C-alpha positions as CSV (number, residue, x, y, z in Angstrom):
1,M,0.0,0.0,0.0
2,R,2.9,2.3,0.7
3,Q,4.2,1.9,-2.9
4,A,0.7,2.8,-4.3
5,T,0.6,6.0,-2.3
6,I,4.1,7.0,-3.4
7,L,3.2,6.2,-7.0
8,T,0.0,8.2,-6.8
9,L,1.8,11.2,-5.3
10,L,4.5,11.0,-8.0
11,V,1.9,10.9,-10.8
12,A,0.0,13.8,-9.2
13,A,3.2,15.9,-9.0
14,M,4.0,15.1,-12.7
15,M,0.5,16.1,-13.7
16,S,0.8,19.3,-11.7
17,V,4.0,20.2,-13.5
18,A,2.6,19.3,-16.9
19,L,-0.5,21.4,-16.2
20,F,1.6,24.3,-15.1
21,F,3.5,24.3,-18.4
22,L,0.3,23.8,-20.4
23,K,-1.3,26.8,-18.7
24,Y,1.6,29.1,-19.7
25,E,1.6,27.7,-23.3
26,V,-2.1,28.4,-23.6
27,N,-1.6,32.0,-22.3
28,G,1.1,32.5,-24.9
29,L,-1.1,31.2,-27.7
30,E,-4.0,33.4,-26.6
31,S,-1.8,36.5,-26.7
32,E,-0.6,35.5,-30.2
33,L,-4.2,35.0,-31.3
34,N,-5.2,38.4,-29.9
35,A,-2.2,40.0,-31.8
36,L,-3.3,38.3,-35.0
37,N,-6.9,39.5,-34.6
38,R,-5.7,43.1,-34.1
39,A,-3.7,42.8,-37.2
40,I,-6.7,41.4,-39.2
41,V,-8.8,44.4,-38.0
42,A,-6.1,46.8,-39.0
43,D,-5.7,45.2,-42.4
44,R,-9.5,45.4,-43.0
45,E,-9.5,49.1,-42.1
46,L,-6.6,49.6,-44.5
47,I,-8.5,47.7,-47.3
48,H,-11.5,49.9,-46.7
49,V,-9.4,53.1,-47.0
50,L,-7.8,51.7,-50.2
51,E,-11.1,50.8,-51.7
52,A,-12.4,54.4,-51.1
53,E,-9.2,55.8,-52.6
54,W,-9.6,53.5,-55.6
55,S,-13.2,54.6,-56.1
56,H,-12.1,58.3,-56.0
57,L,-9.2,57.7,-58.5
58,N,-11.5,55.9,-60.9
59,N,-14.2,58.5,-60.8
60,S,-15.3,58.9,-64.5
61,G,-15.6,62.7,-64.3
62,R,-12.2,63.1,-62.7
63,L,-10.6,60.8,-65.4
64,K,-12.3,62.7,-68.2
65,A,-11.0,66.0,-66.9
66,L,-7.5,64.6,-66.6
67,A,-7.6,63.1,-70.1
68,E,-8.7,66.4,-71.5
69,R,-6.0,68.3,-69.7
70,H,-3.1,66.0,-70.4
71,L,-3.7,63.7,-73.4
72,N,-4.7,66.2,-76.2
73,L,-6.8,63.6,-77.9
74,R,-8.7,64.5,-81.1
75,P,-11.6,62.8,-82.8
76,T,-10.7,60.2,-85.4
77,E,-10.7,61.5,-89.0
78,P,-12.1,59.4,-91.8
79,A,-8.7,59.2,-93.5
80,Q,-7.4,57.2,-90.5
81,L,-10.0,54.4,-90.9
82,R,-9.1,51.3,-92.8
83,S,-10.7,47.9,-93.4
84,A,-9.2,44.7,-92.1
85,G,-8.5,43.6,-95.7
86,E,-6.5,46.7,-96.5
87,L,-4.4,46.2,-93.4
88,L,-3.7,42.6,-94.2
89,L,-2.7,43.3,-97.8
90,G,-0.4,46.1,-96.8
91,E,-1.8,48.3,-99.6
92,V,-2.3,51.4,-97.4
93,A,0.4,53.9,-96.9
94,V,0.5,55.5,-93.5
95,T,-0.9,59.0,-93.7
96,V,-0.7,61.6,-91.1
97,P,-3.9,63.7,-90.8
98,A,-3.5,67.4,-91.5
99,S,-4.7,68.4,-88.0
100,A,-1.9,66.2,-86.5
101,K,0.6,68.0,-88.7
102,R,-0.6,71.4,-87.5
103,Q,-0.5,70.2,-83.9
104,A,3.0,68.9,-84.2
105,Q,4.3,72.2,-85.6
């Protein structure tokens, strides 16, 4: 009976030590989980801000104004249009419209 008591106390001591280490490991994992959750929330907020910025940058009115200001685009002239057959045969010489010549000078 004395051996059974000593064995029981030894097993209880080992379980206590194992439980002690397990408790601190769980606390460490919980703090890591909380840090990851905070990072997820911060990333979601950043994504929200980036989506709002993307929406602003792709505003059609803003893009139209920028294109008019910086690109100097002109309407296509009939002399610039060719059919697919003409392009494939290579019969068409490249011509520069008169308005483009005036703009370049």
